[in-house]
N, CA, C and O atoms as a GROMACS GRO file, in nm:
protein
  456
    1MET      N    1   5.526  12.208  14.403
    1MET     CA    2   5.570  12.098  14.487
    1MET      C    3   5.550  11.970  14.408
    1MET      O    4   5.442  11.942  14.354
    2GLU      N    5   5.655  11.895  14.404
    2GLU     CA    6   5.651  11.768  14.333
    2GLU      C    7   5.574  11.670  14.417
    2GLU      O    8   5.606  11.650  14.534
    3ASN      N    9   5.474  11.606  14.359
    3ASN     CA   10   5.386  11.516  14.434
    3ASN      C   11   5.348  11.400  14.347
    3ASN      O   12   5.264  11.419  14.258
    4PRO      N   13   5.402  11.279  14.366
    4PRO     CA   14   5.366  11.166  14.283
    4PRO      C   15   5.221  11.119  14.296
    4PRO      O   16   5.174  11.043  14.212
    5GLU      N   17   5.151  11.161  14.399
    5GLU     CA   18   5.010  11.126  14.414
    5GLU      C   19   4.922  11.183  14.305
    5GLU      O   20   4.808  11.140  14.286
    6ILE      N   21   4.974  11.280  14.234
    6ILE     CA   22   4.901  11.340  14.123
    6ILE      C   23   4.864  11.236  14.018
    6ILE      O   24   4.761  11.247  13.952
    7LEU      N   25   4.951  11.137  14.003
    7LEU     CA   26   4.930  11.033  13.903
    7LEU      C   27   4.796  10.962  13.922
    7LEU      O   28   4.741  10.907  13.828
    8PHE      N   29   4.745  10.962  14.046
    8PHE     CA   30   4.617  10.893  14.075
    8PHE      C   31   4.498  10.986  14.075
    8PHE      O   32   4.386  10.944  14.105
    9LYS      N   33   4.518  11.112  14.043
    9LYS     CA   34   4.409  11.210  14.044
    9LYS      C   35   4.368  11.256  13.901
    9LYS      O   36   4.328  11.370  13.882
   10SER      N   37   4.380  11.168  13.808
   10SER     CA   38   4.350  11.198  13.666
   10SER      C   39   4.419  11.325  13.616
   10SER      O   40   4.351  11.423  13.585
   11PRO      N   41   4.549  11.325  13.607
   11PRO     CA   42   4.621  11.441  13.562
   11PRO      C   43   4.626  11.451  13.410
   11PRO      O   44   4.588  11.358  13.340
   12PHE      N   45   4.672  11.564  13.361
   12PHE     CA   46   4.706  11.571  13.220
   12PHE      C   47   4.856  11.586  13.206
   12PHE      O   48   4.923  11.633  13.298
   13LYS      N   49   4.908  11.547  13.091
   13LYS     CA   50   5.051  11.552  13.067
   13LYS      C   51   5.085  11.675  12.985
   13LYS      O   52   5.014  11.712  12.892
   14ILE      N   53   5.195  11.737  13.024
   14ILE     CA   54   5.246  11.848  12.948
   14ILE      C   55   5.397  11.832  12.932
   14ILE      O   56   5.465  11.788  13.025
   15TYR      N   57   5.448  11.867  12.817
   15TYR     CA   58   5.591  11.860  12.792
   15TYR      C   59   5.652  11.998  12.784
   15TYR      O   60   5.599  12.086  12.716
   16VAL      N   61   5.763  12.017  12.854
   16VAL     CA   62   5.834  12.144  12.859
   16VAL      C   63   5.974  12.120  12.811
   16VAL      O   64   6.036  12.021  12.850
   17LEU      N   65   6.028  12.208  12.726
   17LEU     CA   66   6.161  12.192  12.678
   17LEU      C   67   6.266  12.197  12.790
   17LEU      O   68   6.251  12.272  12.885
   18PRO      N   69   6.371  12.119  12.778
   18PRO     CA   70   6.472  12.112  12.885
   18PRO      C   71   6.530  12.248  12.925
   18PRO      O   72   6.563  12.269  13.041
   19LYS      N   73   6.542  12.339  12.830
   19LYS     CA   74   6.599  12.473  12.860
   19LYS      C   75   6.508  12.555  12.952
   19LYS      O   76   6.555  12.648  13.017
   20ASP      N   77   6.375  12.522  12.957
   20ASP     CA   78   6.282  12.593  13.041
   20ASP      C   79   6.255  12.522  13.172
   20ASP      O   80   6.178  12.574  13.253
   21LYS      N   81   6.315  12.408  13.199
   21LYS     CA   82   6.286  12.330  13.319
   21LYS      C   83   6.296  12.407  13.448
   21LYS      O   84   6.203  12.405  13.529
   22ILE      N   85   6.407  12.476  13.470
   22ILE     CA   86   6.429  12.546  13.595
   22ILE      C   87   6.324  12.658  13.617
   22ILE      O   88   6.266  12.671  13.724
   23THR      N   89   6.305  12.737  13.512
   23THR     CA   90   6.206  12.846  13.520
   23THR      C   91   6.066  12.791  13.544
   23THR      O   92   5.991  12.842  13.627
   24PHE      N   93   6.030  12.687  13.471
   24PHE     CA   94   5.895  12.629  13.485
   24PHE      C   95   5.873  12.578  13.625
   24PHE      O   96   5.772  12.610  13.689
   25GLU      N   97   5.967  12.498  13.675
   25GLU     CA   98   5.949  12.440  13.810
   25GLU      C   99   5.946  12.552  13.917
   25GLU      O  100   5.871  12.544  14.014
   26SER      N  101   6.028  12.653  13.898
   26SER     CA  102   6.029  12.764  13.993
   26SER      C  103   5.894  12.834  13.996
   26SER      O  104   5.844  12.866  14.104
   27GLU      N  105   5.834  12.857  13.879
   27GLU     CA  106   5.703  12.920  13.871
   27GLU      C  107   5.595  12.832  13.929
   27GLU      O  108   5.504  12.882  13.993
   28LEU      N  109   5.604  12.700  13.907
   28LEU     CA  110   5.506  12.611  13.965
   28LEU      C  111   5.511  12.621  14.118
   28LEU      O  112   5.407  12.623  14.184
   29GLU      N  113   5.631  12.627  14.171
   29GLU     CA  114   5.643  12.641  14.316
   29GLU      C  115   5.582  12.772  14.366
   29GLU      O  116   5.510  12.774  14.466
   30LYS      N  117   5.611  12.882  14.293
   30LYS     CA  118   5.556  13.012  14.334
   30LYS      C  119   5.405  13.013  14.330
   30LYS      O  120   5.341  13.076  14.414
   31GLN      N  121   5.346  12.946  14.235
   31GLN     CA  122   5.198  12.943  14.217
   31GLN      C  123   5.131  12.834  14.300
   31GLN      O  124   5.009  12.821  14.295
   32ASN      N  125   5.209  12.756  14.377
   32ASN     CA  126   5.159  12.646  14.456
   32ASN      C  127   5.084  12.541  14.369
   32ASN      O  128   4.978  12.492  14.406
   33VAL      N  129   5.143  12.511  14.256
   33VAL     CA  130   5.085  12.408  14.169
   33VAL      C  131   5.154  12.276  14.195
   33VAL      O  132   5.276  12.266  14.185
   34GLU      N  133   5.074  12.176  14.229
   34GLU     CA  134   5.130  12.043  14.250
   34GLU      C  135   5.160  11.982  14.114
   34GLU      O  136   5.082  11.997  14.020
   35TYR      N  137   5.274  11.914  14.104
   35TYR     CA  138   5.311  11.851  13.979
   35TYR      C  139   5.394  11.726  14.010
   35TYR      O  140   5.442  11.706  14.122
   36TYR      N  141   5.410  11.644  13.906
   36TYR     CA  142   5.504  11.531  13.915
   36TYR      C  143   5.585  11.532  13.787
   36TYR      O  144   5.529  11.533  13.678
   37CYS      N  145   5.716  11.532  13.801
   37CYS     CA  146   5.804  11.530  13.686
   37CYS      C  147   5.851  11.388  13.666
   37CYS      O  148   5.907  11.328  13.758
   38ASP      N  149   5.829  11.336  13.549
   38ASP     CA  150   5.858  11.196  13.517
   38ASP      C  151   5.992  11.183  13.448
   38ASP      O  152   6.002  11.115  13.346
   39ILE      N  153   6.097  11.246  13.502
   39ILE     CA  154   6.225  11.254  13.434
   39ILE      C  155   6.299  11.121  13.440
   39ILE      O  156   6.375  11.090  13.348
   40GLU      N  157   6.279  11.042  13.544
   40GLU     CA  158   6.351  10.915  13.558
   40GLU      C  159   6.302  10.811  13.459
   40GLU      O  160   6.381  10.726  13.416
   41ASN      N  161   6.174  10.813  13.422
   41ASN     CA  162   6.119  10.714  13.333
   41ASN      C  163   6.111  10.759  13.186
   41ASN      O  164   6.045  10.696  13.102
   42GLN      N  165   6.178  10.866  13.158
   42GLN     CA  166   6.174  10.921  13.021
   42GLN      C  167   6.310  10.901  12.954
   42GLN      O  168   6.410  10.961  12.995
   43PRO      N  169   6.315  10.818  12.851
   43PRO     CA  170   6.445  10.789  12.789
   43PRO      C  171   6.510  10.904  12.714
   43PRO      O  172   6.632  10.918  12.716
   44MET      N  173   6.430  10.987  12.646
   44MET     CA  174   6.486  11.093  12.567
   44MET      C  175   6.411  11.226  12.597
   44MET      O  176   6.291  11.227  12.624
   45PHE      N  177   6.486  11.336  12.591
   45PHE     CA  178   6.425  11.464  12.625
   45PHE      C  179   6.411  11.561  12.511
   45PHE      O  180   6.371  11.675  12.534
   46GLU      N  181   6.443  11.519  12.386
   46GLU     CA  182   6.435  11.615  12.279
   46GLU      C  183   6.296  11.672  12.255
   46GLU      O  184   6.282  11.782  12.203
   47ASN      N  185   6.193  11.596  12.293
   47ASN     CA  186   6.055  11.648  12.278
   47ASN      C  187   6.009  11.720  12.404
   47ASN      O  188   5.898  11.772  12.407
   48GLY      N  189   6.091  11.723  12.506
   48GLY     CA  190   6.054  11.788  12.630
   48GLY      C  191   6.049  11.696  12.747
   48GLY      O  192   6.053  11.574  12.733
   49ILE      N  193   6.041  11.754  12.863
   49ILE     CA  194   6.036  11.678  12.988
   49ILE      C  195   5.887  11.670  13.027
   49ILE      O  196   5.815  11.770  13.026
   50ARG      N  197   5.845  11.549  13.061
   50ARG     CA  198   5.704  11.525  13.084
   50ARG      C  199   5.670  11.559  13.229
   50ARG      O  200   5.739  11.519  13.323
   51TYR      N  201   5.559  11.638  13.242
   51TYR     CA  202   5.506  11.676  13.372
   51TYR      C  203   5.361  11.633  13.380
   51TYR      O  204   5.286  11.645  13.284
   52PHE      N  205   5.322  11.583  13.498
   52PHE     CA  206   5.183  11.550  13.524
   52PHE      C  207   5.126  11.660  13.616
   52PHE      O  208   5.181  11.687  13.723
   53ILE      N  209   5.019  11.722  13.575
   53ILE     CA  210   4.961  11.833  13.650
   53ILE      C  211   4.811  11.813  13.658
   53ILE      O  212   4.748  11.758  13.567
   54GLN      N  213   4.754  11.859  13.768
   54GLN     CA  214   4.608  11.844  13.785
   54GLN      C  215   4.534  11.936  13.688
   54GLN      O  216   4.581  12.044  13.653
   55ASP      N  217   4.419  11.889  13.648
   55ASP     CA  218   4.340  11.965  13.552
   55ASP      C  219   4.295  12.098  13.604
   55ASP      O  220   4.278  12.192  13.526
   56VAL      N  221   4.275  12.110  13.736
   56VAL     CA  222   4.225  12.232  13.796
   56VAL      C  223   4.327  12.344  13.789
   56VAL      O  224   4.290  12.460  13.808
   57ASP      N  225   4.454  12.316  13.762
   57ASP     CA  226   4.559  12.416  13.756
   57ASP      C  227   4.588  12.466  13.617
   57ASP      O  228   4.688  12.534  13.598
   58ARG      N  229   4.505  12.438  13.521
   58ARG     CA  230   4.531  12.482  13.384
   58ARG      C  231   4.539  12.633  13.368
   58ARG      O  232   4.620  12.683  13.290
   59MET      N  233   4.458  12.704  13.438
   59MET     CA  234   4.461  12.853  13.427
   59MET      C  235   4.595  12.907  13.479
   59MET      O  236   4.653  12.998  13.419
   60LYS      N  237   4.644  12.852  13.590
   60LYS     CA  238   4.771  12.892  13.644
   60LYS      C  239   4.883  12.860  13.543
   60LYS      O  240   4.977  12.938  13.526
   61LEU      N  241   4.872  12.746  13.476
   61LEU     CA  242   4.970  12.705  13.377
   61LEU      C  243   4.973  12.803  13.259
   61LEU      O  244   5.080  12.843  13.212
   62ASP      N  245   4.857  12.839  13.213
   62ASP     CA  246   4.849  12.936  13.106
   62ASP      C  247   4.920  13.064  13.139
   62ASP      O  248   4.992  13.120  13.056
   63LYS      N  249   4.900  13.111  13.260
   63LYS     CA  250   4.963  13.232  13.308
   63LYS      C  251   5.116  13.214  13.314
   63LYS      O  252   5.191  13.302  13.273
   64ILE      N  253   5.161  13.101  13.364
   64ILE     CA  254   5.304  13.073  13.374
   64ILE      C  255   5.367  13.073  13.233
   64ILE      O  256   5.472  13.134  13.211
   65PHE      N  257   5.302  13.006  13.141
   65PHE     CA  258   5.357  12.992  13.000
   65PHE      C  259   5.366  13.132  12.934
   65PHE      O  260   5.467  13.166  12.874
   66THR      N  261   5.259  13.211  12.947
   66THR     CA  262   5.259  13.338  12.876
   66THR      C  263   5.354  13.440  12.940
   66THR      O  264   5.425  13.511  12.870
   67GLU      N  265   5.356  13.446  13.072
   67GLU     CA  266   5.442  13.546  13.138
   67GLU      C  267   5.592  13.514  13.122
   67GLU      O  268   5.675  13.604  13.117
   68ASN      N  269   5.624  13.385  13.115
   68ASN     CA  270   5.768  13.346  13.106
   68ASN      C  271   5.811  13.302  12.969
   68ASN      O  272   5.925  13.259  12.949
   69LYS      N  273   5.721  13.314  12.873
   69LYS     CA  274   5.748  13.272  12.731
   69LYS      C  275   5.804  13.132  12.725
   69LYS      O  276   5.905  13.108  12.657
   70ILE      N  277   5.740  13.041  12.794
   70ILE     CA  278   5.780  12.900  12.795
   70ILE      C  279   5.698  12.826  12.685
   70ILE      O  280   5.576  12.841  12.675
   71ILE      N  281   5.769  12.750  12.606
   71ILE     CA  282   5.705  12.670  12.506
   71ILE      C  283   5.676  12.534  12.561
   71ILE      O  284   5.766  12.465  12.610
   72ALA      N  285   5.549  12.493  12.555
   72ALA     CA  286   5.508  12.364  12.609
   72ALA      C  287   5.414  12.297  12.509
   72ALA      O  288   5.353  12.364  12.426
   73HIS      N  289   5.402  12.165  12.517
   73HIS     CA  290   5.307  12.097  12.427
   73HIS      C  291   5.258  11.972  12.491
   73HIS      O  292   5.309  11.930  12.594
   74THR      N  293   5.157  11.911  12.428
   74THR     CA  294   5.101  11.787  12.476
   74THR      C  295   5.154  11.675  12.390
   74THR      O  296   5.231  11.700  12.297
   75GLU      N  297   5.114  11.550  12.417
   75GLU     CA  298   5.162  11.437  12.339
   75GLU      C  299   5.110  11.442  12.194
   75GLU      O  300   5.179  11.402  12.100
   76THR      N  301   4.990  11.491  12.179
   76THR     CA  302   4.929  11.494  12.046
   76THR      C  303   4.972  11.611  11.956
   76THR      O  304   4.977  11.601  11.834
   77ILE      N  305   5.004  11.723  12.025
   77ILE     CA  306   5.043  11.843  11.947
   77ILE      C  307   5.184  11.881  11.988
   77ILE      O  308   5.205  11.944  12.092
   78SER      N  309   5.280  11.842  11.907
   78SER     CA  310   5.417  11.874  11.937
   78SER      C  311   5.455  12.008  11.874
   78SER      O  312   5.425  12.038  11.758
   79ILE      N  313   5.523  12.087  11.958
   79ILE     CA  314   5.560  12.223  11.914
   79ILE      C  315   5.706  12.241  11.943
   79ILE      O  316   5.756  12.201  12.048
   80SER      N  317   5.776  12.303  11.848
   80SER     CA  318   5.919  12.335  11.873
   80SER      C  319   5.929  12.487  11.897
   80SER      O  320   5.837  12.564  11.868
   81ASP      N  321   6.043  12.525  11.950
   81ASP     CA  322   6.067  12.664  11.980
   81ASP      C  323   6.127  12.730  11.857
   81ASP      O  324   6.246  12.712  11.830
   82TYR      N  325   6.047  12.804  11.784
   82TYR     CA  326   6.093  12.867  11.660
   82TYR      C  327   6.192  12.979  11.686
   82TYR      O  328   6.268  13.015  11.596
   83ARG      N  329   6.194  13.033  11.806
   83ARG     CA  330   6.292  13.137  11.834
   83ARG      C  331   6.434  13.082  11.827
   83ARG      O  332   6.524  13.153  11.782
   84ASP      N  333   6.454  12.959  11.869
   84ASP     CA  334   6.587  12.897  11.857
   84ASP      C  335   6.624  12.876  11.712
   84ASP      O  336   6.740  12.896  11.674
   85GLU      N  337   6.528  12.837  11.630
   85GLU     CA  338   6.554  12.816  11.488
   85GLU      C  339   6.591  12.948  11.420
   85GLU      O  340   6.677  12.951  11.333
   86LYS      N  341   6.526  13.055  11.460
   86LYS     CA  342   6.561  13.188  11.400
   86LYS      C  343   6.702  13.228  11.436
   86LYS      O  344   6.775  13.284  11.354
   87LYS      N  345   6.741  13.200  11.560
   87LYS     CA  346   6.878  13.232  11.603
   87LYS      C  347   6.979  13.153  11.520
   87LYS      O  348   7.082  13.208  11.480
   88ALA      N  349   6.951  13.026  11.496
   88ALA     CA  350   7.042  12.942  11.418
   88ALA      C  351   7.047  12.992  11.275
   88ALA      O  352   7.155  12.993  11.215
   89GLN      N  353   6.932  13.035  11.215
   89GLN     CA  354   6.933  13.089  11.080
   89GLN      C  355   7.014  13.216  11.071
   89GLN      O  356   7.087  13.235  10.974
   90LYS      N  357   7.002  13.300  11.168
   90LYS     CA  358   7.080  13.426  11.169
   90LYS      C  359   7.230  13.397  11.179
   90LYS      O  360   7.310  13.464  11.115
   91LEU      N  361   7.266  13.299  11.256
   91LEU     CA  362   7.406  13.259  11.269
   91LEU      C  363   7.460  13.205  11.134
   91LEU      O  364   7.569  13.240  11.091
   92TYR      N  365   7.380  13.119  11.070
   92TYR     CA  366   7.421  13.067  10.936
   92TYR      C  367   7.440  13.180  10.836
   92TYR      O  368   7.536  13.179  10.759
   93LEU      N  369   7.348  13.278  10.837
   93LEU     CA  370   7.359  13.386  10.744
   93LEU      C  371   7.482  13.472  10.770
   93LEU      O  372   7.547  13.517  10.675
   94LYS      N  373   7.515  13.496  10.895
   94LYS     CA  374   7.632  13.573  10.929
   94LYS      C  375   7.759  13.500  10.887
   94LYS      O  376   7.851  13.561  10.832
   95VAL      N  377   7.765  13.371  10.914
   95VAL     CA  378   7.883  13.291  10.874
   95VAL      C  379   7.897  13.292  10.720
   95VAL      O  380   8.007  13.310  10.666
   96ALA      N  381   7.787  13.272  10.653
   96ALA     CA  382   7.790  13.272  10.506
   96ALA      C  383   7.836  13.408  10.452
   96ALA      O  384   7.914  13.414  10.358
   97GLY      N  385   7.787  13.517  10.512
   97GLY     CA  386   7.833  13.650  10.471
   97GLY      C  387   7.980  13.673  10.496
   97GLY      O  388   8.047  13.732  10.412
   98ILE      N  389   8.031  13.627  10.609
   98ILE     CA  390   8.172  13.638  10.636
   98ILE      C  391   8.255  13.558  10.536
   98ILE      O  392   8.356  13.608  10.486
   99VAL      N  393   8.215  13.436  10.507
   99VAL     CA  394   8.291  13.352  10.414
   99VAL      C  395   8.289  13.418  10.276
   99VAL      O  396   8.393  13.428  10.211
  100ILE      N  397   8.174  13.463  10.230
  100ILE     CA  398   8.169  13.531  10.100
  100ILE      C  399   8.253  13.652  10.098
  100ILE      O  400   8.322  13.677   9.999
  101GLY      N  401   8.252  13.732  10.206
  101GLY     CA  402   8.334  13.851  10.213
  101GLY      C  403   8.480  13.818  10.206
  101GLY      O  404   8.554  13.888  10.137
  102ILE      N  405   8.526  13.714  10.274
  102ILE     CA  406   8.667  13.671  10.268
  102ILE      C  407   8.704  13.629  10.127
  102ILE      O  408   8.812  13.663  10.078
  103ILE      N  409   8.615  13.555  10.061
  103ILE     CA  410   8.644  13.507   9.924
  103ILE      C  411   8.659  13.628   9.831
  103ILE      O  412   8.750  13.631   9.748
  104ILE      N  413   8.570  13.726   9.845
  104ILE     CA  414   8.576  13.846   9.761
  104ILE      C  415   8.708  13.921   9.786
  104ILE      O  416   8.772  13.968   9.692
  105LEU      N  417   8.747  13.932   9.913
  105LEU     CA  418   8.870  14.003   9.945
  105LEU      C  419   8.993  13.928   9.888
  105LEU      O  420   9.087  13.991   9.841
  106ILE      N  421   8.992  13.796   9.892
  106ILE     CA  422   9.100  13.718   9.834
  106ILE      C  423   9.106  13.739   9.681
  106ILE      O  424   9.214  13.750   9.624
  107MET      N  425   8.991  13.743   9.617
  107MET     CA  426   8.987  13.763   9.472
  107MET      C  427   9.043  13.905   9.437
  107MET      O  428   9.119  13.920   9.342
  108ILE      N  429   9.005  14.002   9.513
  108ILE     CA  430   9.053  14.141   9.491
  108ILE      C  431   9.204  14.149   9.512
  108ILE      O  432   9.276  14.211   9.434
  109MET      N  433   9.250  14.085   9.620
  109MET     CA  434   9.395  14.085   9.649
  109MET      C  435   9.474  14.016   9.539
  109MET      O  436   9.582  14.062   9.503
  110GLU      N  437   9.422  13.905   9.482
  110GLU     CA  438   9.489  13.833   9.375
  110GLU      C  439   9.500  13.925   9.250
  110GLU      O  440   9.604  13.927   9.184
  111ARG      N  441   9.395  13.997   9.220
  111ARG     CA  442   9.400  14.086   9.102
  111ARG      C  443   9.494  14.202   9.120
  111ARG      O  444   9.558  14.246   9.025
  112LEU      N  445   9.503  14.253   9.242
  112LEU     CA  446   9.597  14.365   9.270
  112LEU      C  447   9.742  14.316   9.263
  112LEU      O  448   9.830  14.391   9.220
  113VAL      N  449   9.769  14.196   9.305
  113VAL     CA  450   9.907  14.143   9.303
  113VAL      C  451   9.951  14.118   9.159
  113VAL      O  452  10.069  14.135   9.130
  114LYS      N  453   9.864  14.079   9.068
  114LYS     CA  454   9.902  14.047   8.929
  114LYS      C  455   9.932  14.174   8.861
  114LYS      O  456   9.967  14.174   8.743
   0.00000   0.00000   0.00000
C-alpha cells in the first residue's frame, strides 16, 4: 500500500529498475508492506525508481527480491542488471556471425562466377 506518511517514519530508500516496477509493487501489496513511490519528484529513471520503505520490512524485501529476481540498489551502491547486458552481447554476436557469414557467401559466389 502506498503511504506517504512513511516519509516521516525514518524510512530507507531503495531503487528498483523500471522493468521490475509492476512486479515489485504487486509483491509489496501481497506482503502488506507499506511504501511510498517518489515517481513524481524523480527527473530520470535510468538508475531506478525510488521507493521509501520502513526499516522493519527489510526481511520481507529480501524475500521479494530473491523470489522474483528483482535487481534493486541503494543510493550509495548502484547495481545494473547484468542479465540484460548478456542478452545484448548475445544479440551482437549473432548479428556479427550473420554478417560474417553473408560476406563469406558473397566471396564464394564471386569466385564461382569467375
